[in-house]
N, C-alpha and C positions, 0 to 999 in steps of 0.2 A: 627617602634615601635607600638605595639598593646596596646591600652589603655582599661583596664578592670575596671569597677566600681563594688564595693561591697556595697550593700545597704540593707536596711531593717529597720523596726521600732526599737525603743529602747528595749533592752533586747532580741532581736531576734537571737543573735549569730554571729554578724558581726565580733567581735574580735576573735572568734574561727576560722573563715575562714581566717582572716588576719594572724593569727598564723600559720595556715597550709601552706599558700602560702609563708610565710617568711621562714619557715623550708625547703621548696622546693627550696629556693635560689632566690626567686623573690623579687623585690623592691616594697614596699608598702608605699603610702602616707596616713597616718592616720589623717583624718580631726580633730577628737576630740583632739588628742595630739597636733596638730599644732595650734588649737585654744587656748589651754592652754599656749603655748609658746607666741603667739601673745598677749595674755592678760597680759603678764608680761612685755611687752615693755612699756617704759616710755611714749612714745608719745600717745599710745592708752589709757593708764591709765589716762593721762591728758584729752583726748577727752571724755572718759567715765565719768570722774569726772565733766567736764563742762556740759555734757548733763543730768546726772542722780543724782548728789549728792544733789541737792536741793529737789529731790523727794524721795530719799532714805537716811534716817539719818545714819551717820557713815558708809557710803559705802566704803570709802577709809581709811585704817588703815595701818600706817607705809609704805606708798607708795605702798600698795597692795590692790587689789579689793576684797571685800567680795563677792565671786562668789555665795554663797548661797543666800544672800540678793538680789543680782542682778537678779539671776535666778528666785526667787519667784516673784519678781516684774514684769519682762518682760513676764513671762509665764502667768501672770494674765491679760495682756493687749497686744493685738496683735499689736497695733500701736507703743507701746514702744518697742516691740520685733523687729519690722521693723527698728526702729531707731538704735537699737544696731547692727543689722545685717548690716546696711549701713556703720557702723564704722569698723566692723570686716571683712566682706567679701572681700573688695578690697585687704586688707593685706594678707588674706588667699590665694587669687588667685595668688598673686605675689609669694608666697611660692610654689604653685602648678606649676607655670611656671618654677621656678628654679628647681623643682624636675624633670620636663620633660627634661630640658636642661642637667642636671647632669646625667640623665639616658638615653640619646638619643640613645645609642648603645645597650640598652637592648632589647631583642625580645618582651618581655611583661612587662608592668608595671601595678600596681594596685593602685586604689584610694578608700579608705574607706569613703563613702559619705552617711551619714544618710538620708538627705533630698533631695536625687537625683531627684525624681519625683516631689516633692513639689516645687522645685526651677527650674523645667523644664530643667534639665541639661543632660537628657538622650541621646540627639543627639551628645553630645561631646565624646561619647565612642563607641568603636567597639563592646564590649560585656558587658553585665550586669549580675552579680550574685546577686540574691536576697535571703535573709534569712528570715524565718518566723517561728513562733511558735503560739500555741493557746494563747488566751488572759489570760487564767488562769496561764499558765507557764510564760508568759511575766510578769504578775503582781508579781508573786512569786519571779522571778529573780531580777526585778528592785527594789522591796521594801527591798531587802537585801543590797542595795548599801548605802554607807555612806551618811548621810544628805538627804536621800530620804524619803518623806512622801506620804501617799495616795493622798493627795490633789495635791502635786506637780506632782505625776505620772499622774493623770487624766488631769492636765493642759498641760503636755507635749504631752500626747496622742492626745489632741485636735489639736495640731499643726502638727501632722503627719497624713495626709489624707489617707484614704483607697481607693486607685484607682486601685484595683486589676484587673479589666477587662481592664482598659486602659494600665496598666503596662505589661500585659501578652505579647503583641506583641513586646515589647522591651527586654524582659528577655531571656538571653541565657541559664542560669542555675538557676532553682528554687530549693532551698534547705530547706526541713523540718528539722529544727535543733533539733527536738525531737528524731530523729533517732539515732541509735548507731554511735558513733564517727568514728568507722572503716568504716562504710558504707559511711559516709559523705566524709571521706578522699579519698576513692576509686572513688566516683563521681567527686570530684574536680580534682584528678589526671587524670582520663579518659578525662574529659573536656579539661584540659590544654594540654594534649598530642595531642588531636585532633586539637586544635588551632595551636600548634607549627608545627605539620606535615603539616597542611594546608598552613602555612606561608612558609615553605620550598618549597612546590610545587609552590606557587606563585612566590617566589624569583628566582626559577630556570627556570621559564617559559620565 
């Protein structure tokens, strides 16, 4: 099983690549979607309540976390963000391990991981696809999202380091997501065909 990471900063087009590879029939672990599921688990809600409710008024309503309030708070304080990540990441990795087990017979699997390089996870993957756009396009896209503000956008950007030169040696496919979608699809298809054919050669050796 070849593990391929899809990464890139917020608003850079990761979900578009996820959609393309899903339509091609491949399995994708979407980290953002899985975090949403994890944050609806009672045990984690209780842990978050214990850690943050004294700092964030009315954080828990009807046994649900006000994710907007929590996000605004942790993205304003790196130490608080680390505390939240310590609660979420172990549960997220359990889900990833289950995903690998359930798809162990697949030739390729994909994981959409926004903070791949920031969390130093690049060595866990055989290939890395990175998406990028200009800051202007990124800002336009992100500010269209529900409950997004300029202040929150800039706070999120601060957590996403620009390690372009460091990243280059790890990236297998670098995609400018401002290009025509047809060109992007062709690049993705060509890249995956190359990997699959290479795997066949290795397996038959």
